[in-house]
Structure formats: C-alpha cells, structure tokens
C-alpha positions, 0 to 999 in steps of 0.5 A, spaced: 495 584 488 489 581 484 493 578 479 499 575 483 501 568 484 500 568 491 492 570 490 491 565 485 494 561 489 490 562 495 483 562 492 486 555 488 486 552 495 479 556 497 476 552 491 479 546 492 477 546 500 470 548 498 470 542 492 473 537 497 469 538 503 463 538 499 464 532 496 466 529 503 460 532 506 455 528 501 458 521 501 459 521 508 451 522 509 450 517 503 455 512 507 451 513 514 444 512 510 446 506 506 451 503 511 445 499 515 441 498 509 446 494 506 450 491 510 453 485 505 457 491 502 458 496 508 459 490 514 462 485 509 467 482 514 462 480 519 458 477 514 463 472 513 468 472 519 464 468 524 469 469 530 468 476 530 465 479 537 463 484 533 455 486 530 454 492 525 453 498 529 446 501 529 444 508 528 445 514 523 452 516 526 452 510 531 459 507 527 464 512 529 464 511 536 465 503 536 470 504 530 474 509 534 474 506 541 477 499 538 483 497 542 490 496 540 489 489 543 483 487 540 486 490 533 491 485 534 487 479 536 482 479 531 485 483 525 493 482 526 499 486 526 498 488 519 492 492 521 495 495 528 501 497 525 498 501 519 492 504 524 498 506 529 503 509 524 496 514 522 494 515 529 501 517 531 502 522 524 496 525 527 498 527 534 505 529 530 502 534 526 497 536 531 503 536 537 507 540 532 502 545 531 501 548 538 508 550 536 507 552 529 501 557 529 503 562 535 510 562 533 512 561 526 505 564 523 506 570 527 514 570 525 512 569 518 507 574 518 511 579 521 516 580 515 516 585 510 516 582 502 508 583 502 509 590 503 513 590 497 510 594 490 504 590 486 510 590 480 515 586 484 515 578 483 517 578 490 511 581 493 507 576 497 499 576 499 494 572 501 496 565 504 503 566 503 503 572 508 504 566 513 510 562 510 517 564 509 515 567 502 514 573 506 520 573 510 526 577 507 533 574 506 537 574 512 532 576 517 532 574 524 526 572 524 528 565 520 530 563 527 524 561 528 524 556 523 531 553 526 527 552 533 521 549 529 526 544 526 529 542 532 523 541 536 519 537 530 526 532 529 525 531 537 518 529 536 519 525 530 525 521 533 521 520 540 514 517 537 518 513 531 522 510 537 516 508 541 512 506 535 518 501 533 518 498 540 511 497 540 512 493 534 517 489 536 512 487 543 507 485 539 512 481 533 514 477 539 507 476 541 506 474 534 511 469 533 509 465 540 502 464 537 500 457 535 500 458 528 503 454 522 509 459 520 511 459 527 513 451 526 516 452 520 522 455 516 524 457 509 530 454 506 533 456 499 539 454 495 538 447 497 543 443 493 540 437 489 544 431 493 540 434 499 533 435 497 531 428 499 535 428 506 533 435 510 528 430 515 534 426 517 539 432 517 535 436 522 533 430 526 541 428 527 543 435 527 538 438 532 535 431 536 528 435 533 522 431 531 521 434 523 513 434 522 514 435 514 518 437 509 516 440 502 520 441 496 515 444 491 516 443 484 515 448 478 509 446 474 506 452 471 502 447 466 499 444 471 497 450 475 494 453 468 490 446 467 487 447 474 485 454 473 482 452 467 479 446 470 476 450 476 473 455 471 470 449 467 467 447 473 464 454 475 461 454 467 457 447 469 455 450 475 452 456 472 449 452 466 445 447 471 443 453 475 440 457 468 437 450 466 434 448 472 431 455 472 429 457 465 427 449 464 431 450 457 437 447 454 443 452 454 447 452 447 453 456 445 458 457 439 465 454 440 468 459 436 472 466 437 469 469 443 463 465 443 461 469 437 463 464 431 463 457 430 458 451 430 452 451 437 453 446 441 450 444 447 453 447 453 453 442 458 456 436 454 460 440 451 464 442 458 463 436 462 467 432 456 472 438 457 472 438 465 473 430 464 479 431 460 482 437 464 481 432 470 485 426 467 491 431 464 491 434 472 491 427 475 496 424 470 501 430 472 500 430 479 502 422 479 508 424 474 510 429 480 508 425 486 512 418 482 519 423 482 517 424 489 517 417 491 523 415 487 527 421 490 529 423 483 531 430 482 528 433 476 529 439 473 522 442 475 524 441 482 526 448 486 531 449 490 527 451 496 524 447 502 519 448 507 521 445 513 515 444 519 517 442 526 513 440 532 515 445 536 517 453 536 524 454 538 527 449 534 525 453 528 527 460 531 534 457 532 535 454 526 532 460 522 539 464 525 544 459 524 548 458 517 547 451 515 552 450 510 560 451 509 558 453 502 556 460 501 550 462 498 547 455 500 542 452 505 540 459 507 535 459 512 530 463 515 523 465 518 517 461 514 512 466 511 504 464 512 502 458 507 498 463 504 503 468 503 508 464 499 507 466 491 508 459 489 509 461 481 516 464 483 519 459 487 523 456 482 527 463 481 534 462 483 538 467 487 542 469 481 537 469 476 533 474 481 539 478 482 539 479 474 531 480 473 532 486 480 537 489 475 532 489 469 527 491 473 531 497 477 532 500 470 525 499 468 523 503 475 528 509 473 525 509 467 518 510 468 520 515 474 523 520 469 517 518 464 512 520 469 515 526 470 513 529 464 506 529 465 507 532 472 511 537 470 505 539 464 500 539 470 504 544 474 504 548 467 496 547 468 497 550 474 501 556 473 497 558 466 497 566 468 504 566 469 505 562 463 501 567 459 507 573 460 511 569 456 513 571 449 509 565 445 505 564 450 500 570 449 494 566 447 494 563 455 492 571 456 484 569 456 485 565 463 487 572 466 480 575 465 476 569 468 473 569 475 476 567 481 473 561 482 475 558 475 483 561 476 482 557 483 479 550 478 485 551 473 491 553 479 489 548 484 483 543 483 484 540 476 491 539 477 491 536 484 485 532 482 489 529 475 495 528 479 492 523 484 488 519 479 495 519 475 499 517 480 494 511 482 495 509 475 502 506 477 500 501 482 498 495 478 505 497 474 509 496 480 506 490 482 507 487 475 514 489 475 514 486 482 512 479 480 516 479 474 522 481 479 521 474 482 519 475 489 517 469 492 512 471 497 506 476 497 509 480 503 516 482 500 512 483 494 508 488 498 515 491 501 517 492 493 510 495 492 510 500 497 518 502 497 517 503 489 511 507 489 513 512 495 519 513 490 514 516 485 510 519 489 516 523 492 520 524 486 514 526 482 509 529 486 514 532 491 521 534 487 518 535 480 512 539 483 516 543 487 522 545 482 517 545 476 512 549 480 517 554 483 521 555 477 514 556 472 511 561 477 517 566 476 520 563 469 518 570 465 522 574 471 528 569 471 527 570 462 527 578 463 533 578 469 537 572 468 542 574 474 544 569 479 542 574 485 535 575 481 534 568 480 536 567 488 531 572 490 525 569 486 526 562 488 527 564 495 520 567 494 516 562 490 519 555 493 515 556 499 509 558 495 509 551 492 506 549 499 499 552 496 500 547 491 500 541 496 495 544 500 490 542 495 494 535 493 492 534 501 485 536 501 483 532 495 486 526 499 484 528 505 476 529 503 475 527 496 479 520 496 477 518 503 470 519 501 471 515 495 474 510 500 468 510 505 462 509 500 465 504 496 461 506 490 464 502 485 463 495 489 456 497 491 454 498 483 458 492 480 456 488 486 448 489 485 449 488 477 452 481 478 447 479 483 441 482 479 444 479 472 450 475 473 451 471 479 446 465 480 450 460 483 453 460 490 460 461 488 459 467 483 455 470 489 461 469 494 465 472 489 461 478 487 460 479 494 467 479 496 470 486 497 477 484 496 483 485 501 485 492 504 491 495 499 497 496 505 502 498 501 498 503 496 495 506 503 502 506 507 505 510 501 500 515 500 500 516 507 508 517 507 508 522 502 503 526 505 507 525 512 513 527 507 510 534 505 507 535 512 514 535 515 518 538 510 512 544 510 512 545 517 517 550 518 516 553 511 508 554 510 505 551 516 498 552 514 499 546 510 499 543 517 491 544 518 490 539 512 495 534 513 491 533 520 485 533 517 488 527 512 491 523 518 485 524 522 479 522 517 484 516 514 484 513 521 477 514 522 475 512 514 481 506 513 479 503 521 472 502 519 474 499 513 479 494 516 474 492 521 468 492 518 468 491 510 475 487 508 477 480 509 484 480 509 487 472 507 494 473 508 497 476 515 504 478 514 505 480 521 506 488 520 512 487 515 511 493 512 513 497 518 521 498 518 520 500 511 515 505 513 520 507 519 525 508 514 521 512 509 518 517 515 525 519 517 527 520 509 521 525 509 524 528 515 531 528 513 528 531 506 525 536 511 532 538 514 535 538 507 530 543 504 531 548 510 538 547 508 537 550 501 532 555 503 537 558 508 542 558 503 537 562 498 536 566 504 543 568 506 542 565 513 548 560 514 547 559 521 541 557 520 543 552 515 549 550 518 545 548 524 540 544 520 546 540 517 548 538 524 541 536 526 541 532 518 547 528 521 544 527 528 538 524 524 542 519 520 546 517 526 539 516 530 536 512 524 542 507 524 542 506 531 535 505 532 535 500 526 541 496 529 537 495 536 530 493 533 532 490 527 534 483 529 529 483 535 523 484 530 525 479 526 527 473 531 523 473 537 526 470 544 526 464 546 521 462 552 523 457 558 516 455 557 509 456 554 512 455 548 506 452 543 507 445 542 504 441 536 500 436 539 496 431 535 490 435 535 494 442 534 497 439 529 490 436 525 488 443 526 493 447 523 495 441 518 502 442 519 503 435 515 500 439 509 500 446 510 506 447 505 504 442 500 504 447 493 496 448 492 496 445 485 498 438 488 492 437 493 487 432 489 481 434 486 474 434 489 472 427 488 465 429 488 466 434 483 470 428 478 465 423 479 459 428 477 463 429 471 464 423 469 457 421 470 454 426 467 449 427 473 448 434 477 455 437 480 455 437 488 454 444 491 460 449 491 464 449 497 467 456 495 460 459 496 455 454 498 455 457 505 454 464 503 447 466 504 442 469 498 445 476 498 440 481 498 439 484 491 439 492 491 
C-alpha cells in the first residue's frame, strides 16, 4: 500500500521528525558553545538583576542541571508567581502525558493494532498501514476493542482532574503569600466609575468610613497630547546624546536635512536644532503639567479627568476589605477591587468608561469572529497541500499527479513538514493583531490585556489548528471516494478511518513546535544578531546600549496559548492515536527546560501579575478535556459503538460539574486573600519611602522632567549621563 494516505502520512512524520531533531541538535550545540562566550545575550538578566544569587553556569552542558534544579520557592521569590505557574503548568502537562502513556502504550496500542482494517485490500480506502495501524483507524465498527479507549478516557479524566485540582490549590497558596508581601499594590485599591462630585473627597470618605489612614489618592487625567509631547521630548534628548557622542568621537559637527525622512530640505547643524526643539518641548510639557496640577489644586472636575482612582492606605488589611464591599447605593458606581501593580496600569485606556468598553468589546468581538473564519481559508489551503496525492485523483486535479512519482522524502515534505511549518509561522502572525485589538477594546491594565491575548489566541488555535485542520484534512483525504460513492454509510465509514489518521498531521505539528521552535527560542539568534549590529554600528550612548542589550519580556500569553493547544491535541488524540503522546511529551519536556532557562537567565520581566493567567489556563485545559470527550462521542457514533458514546456523555457531564465546583471553590480565595491577625505589612516611614506609596500611582506623564537635562538644554551645555543607561557597562561586541 505504498500509495496510501497512511503510508504518505507516516513518511511525512518521519521526514518532519528527522528535520526537527536535526535542527534542534544543531541549535542546541551552538547554544552550548555560544552561551559562555556571550553572557550579555544568554545571561542578560543576571547582568542587570543585582538581587539574583545566581551566577552564569559554567561548562558545555553545565547549565542544564542548575536550571532544572531551581525550586518552586526560589522561582516564586525571585521571578514571581507568573513564572512559577507557567513552569508548573508545563511540568504538570509533562507528568499527565507521561503518566497516561503508562496505560496507553501497553493497552491502547496493543488493542488498536489487533484491529482488522489493515487486512483490507489495497484498493479499499478504509485500509490502514504504517503508523495508522496503532490508531483507532485500524479498529472496525462495533468492535469490542473500542472499550480500551473508553477505559482510557476515564483514566485520563481522573488524572487530569487530580492534577488540575492540586495545581489550583498551589496557585491559591502562593497568591495568598504574594498578597501579604510589602508591595505597593497590596496597600492599594482601584476604584472605577467614581462620580464627579466624589473624586476630590475620597480621602475623607475612607477615613470616616473605615477610620483608616489614607496615604494617597490619585485620579488620573486623560492627557494624550502631554504623553505624545513627553515621548517626543525623550526621543529628542536621546538624539542629543547621540549627537554629543558622535561629535566627541569624530571631532566634527553633525548635520542633517530637515525635510521628509531627513532626505530633503535645507541642511542644518543638528545640535542647535535639537536643543531648540527640546527647549520648546520642555516649555510645552511644563505648561501642560501646570494646567493639570492647577486643576487638581482648585479641585476642578475637567473633561480630561477620568472616573478611575487609586487609593493607597498605610496597611494591607484595609484595601483587602474595601476591595470586596459595595461602596455606593447606585449600581455601577464606585466599583472597587484590588489595585494592579503601578507598572501594570495601561494609562492610555483609563479614560474609557464601562459603557464605552462594552461597545468596544462588541465591535472587537465581531472583528475576532471575522478573523477566525478568515484565517481558516489559508489553513484549509495548507491541508490541501498536505493531501495533494488524494486531490490528484479528483477530476480536474489530475495535473497534481506528479506528486505521486516523487520520492517518499519529497512526499513527506509536502504532506507534513511544509504544512506544519507554515501553519506554525502563520498562526504566530496573529499575536500582534490580537494585541492591537485588545488595546483598541480598552483594557486598562496589562494583565487584563494579556488575558485577552491568551484567550483569543487559543480560540484561533483551537478553531483553525484543531477544528479546521481536522475537518478539512479528514475530508480531503477521502474526498475522491466520497464523490464516487456519496451514500451515508460510505461517508461514515470513510470518516471513521480518516479522522484518527489526522493525528499523523498533528504529530508533525507538535514535532515542529517541540524541536524546531524550541531550538529557535533557545538560540535567540535574532536578538544576538540585532544586538551585534546595533552595538557595532548604531548604539554609542549608554541609553542606546541598554536598549540594544535588552532581550525584552517573556511572552506568557502566547507561550501559554501554544502550550494549551498542544495539551488539547494530546488529550484529544490520547485515546485515538496514542503514539502522538510521545511527541507531546517531548514538547512539554523541552519547553520546561528551555523556557525555564530563558525566564531565569535571559528575560527581565518588569510587570508582575501574580499568575493572573492561571484561572484562564485552568478553564482552557478543561475545555481541551471536554473536546477530547466530545470527539470520542462523535467517533464512537461513527463507529456504531453506542455504549461507549453514552459513557463518554456521562464523563462529559461529570467534567462540567467538576469544573464549576473547582472554580466556585477557588476563585474567590484566589482573588481576595485572607486577613491575618498579625504579621500584616504596615507602611512605616521607611517602607513608605521605599515603595513610594505617596507617588506610586501618579500618572507617569505628570512626573517632573529631569532638571539637570532641562538646565543643560537651556544653557546649551553637555547633557548629563542618562539615568536610563549610565549603569550599563560597555557591551562586548561580537
């Protein structure tokens, strides 16, 4: 059966596996060699994190054990709950997949391989061969061998339920610990929809209501022009620093053209030009700031004043109490809740009211639905590429028959490697689009924005990578046979064989993400090359060197979503094509090692969201399990196995009940921590100064400009060393 879909898919998996392992092996060895030579790239966090107790691991493979051996306590203390819960989710996924393989390999694979579909004639489209022998494709309808899959589903469900419950328990424990740390957000609350007549009396209101000491109250103003001017001012100061550095180095006067893109217009001396520009911007900024400050001093409620307020107390008990009570008799006013970290606030969206947010959400939801379906067009096209041999048999597509005469390696590239690789890249293009939609929707914190990115990206992945690929791939595999005989019984038989075989395509998808993608993340070649180019030719000031040497933050939303879709594929095909679990295990194991190293040694996250994504991840993990159960209901229905389908419906209902009960049990304790009789942080004078409690929630564009810079601009003297980059040593150029 050399021309069968099963053989072609099997060869495709083998081709993809060879490619993925070869890429990862080469990249892994390159990383081990380059890591010690360029610690500014591969240990960037240690270069700037003075509190870290770690040092750069030595030895070619000397980084592996120090990375894997770091305890949960250490990760929580130095990298936060975001990192801890992300790594815990990877580790638990690894153990769930590995644990279920103990049952799947000796039982499921043995049961499926005893089916008789492989004994059918070569001309029968329902015949199985290759890896498909070890899937449900090889089991005939109404076979008692399908009971193995029913038992497997119940065992998998029990294992997932136990692990998810223990993980949620762990999350709540560390959330409580984080809530009792001396952090600015733990002393504060965030109020939304504050009435205009109450915005200047919040301090007195809380002091009278609770007999509590209010440290500060900040009601932000919507001042986009001020923000734009400050950004322009900072860019101008950066240009002046660059000009000073160039003129000191080359002992020459820097000039530029003032027209479009610096290519047209008269040529002028750059330093006087930008000094004049900076002076004008400084005066405009200070005038705008004075207008806002004057309005605050006069207690004027202007149209630029938002309905959001941040109230900071001198203890942590009061904000936890206030964050849970109703503060106004009018519904929809004075909505209180825990305050985000000051760095977590998305200041540009604070002016958006609740009603405006609902309207924006509706518009964005329509845009997301449109994108989901629009993205399915190229995904279907990729499935057509993966099934070119099957399409070549259809009238009108005979010109594709050339693919059947190609070597097995070439067929494997077309059937698995190329579609999986392009699909991975194509889905990654969605992330900036989804982020832009979230900003336009009006989320006022980075944490809520990240939750929306994760939720929507997972929606795209589960719809297009799983549903569209499964349906389109399964139909395209047997489309010619369905056209020849469109009877219901024949279509059912064909789908019963082709649906499990689609697991072969997902094996290739997982292999690409497990080996090629993780190798790319580990080597971080893009950052290495761009940094070298900038430090070699562009970055000469401390500010520029620091920007060039920053690897950025770890993308938790997209990484969570990618891990969750692999989880979904693993649990769905665990009882259909159990060989897929081997590659899922490789994915979670490699992700844990690679991502833990990147979090610990490379990325320097400036925002701590206290693991706020985990409840969403819990729900999506359960959704993956529900999809697995629903898939088996449909598959058993196609295979005329009603008893198994009924039992799957039962476990589906039990899983829904379990999910609701767990969330009812943990959601509120996770959001609001307990009140301790003693040991609560109190804002002493020293702690208040250290945490900057009085000014922590002052909107950034109202902070005064650097006076030394303003004096230098006014006098035309050399600018002082930039505080944003002066502490960065000269980076070693590759």
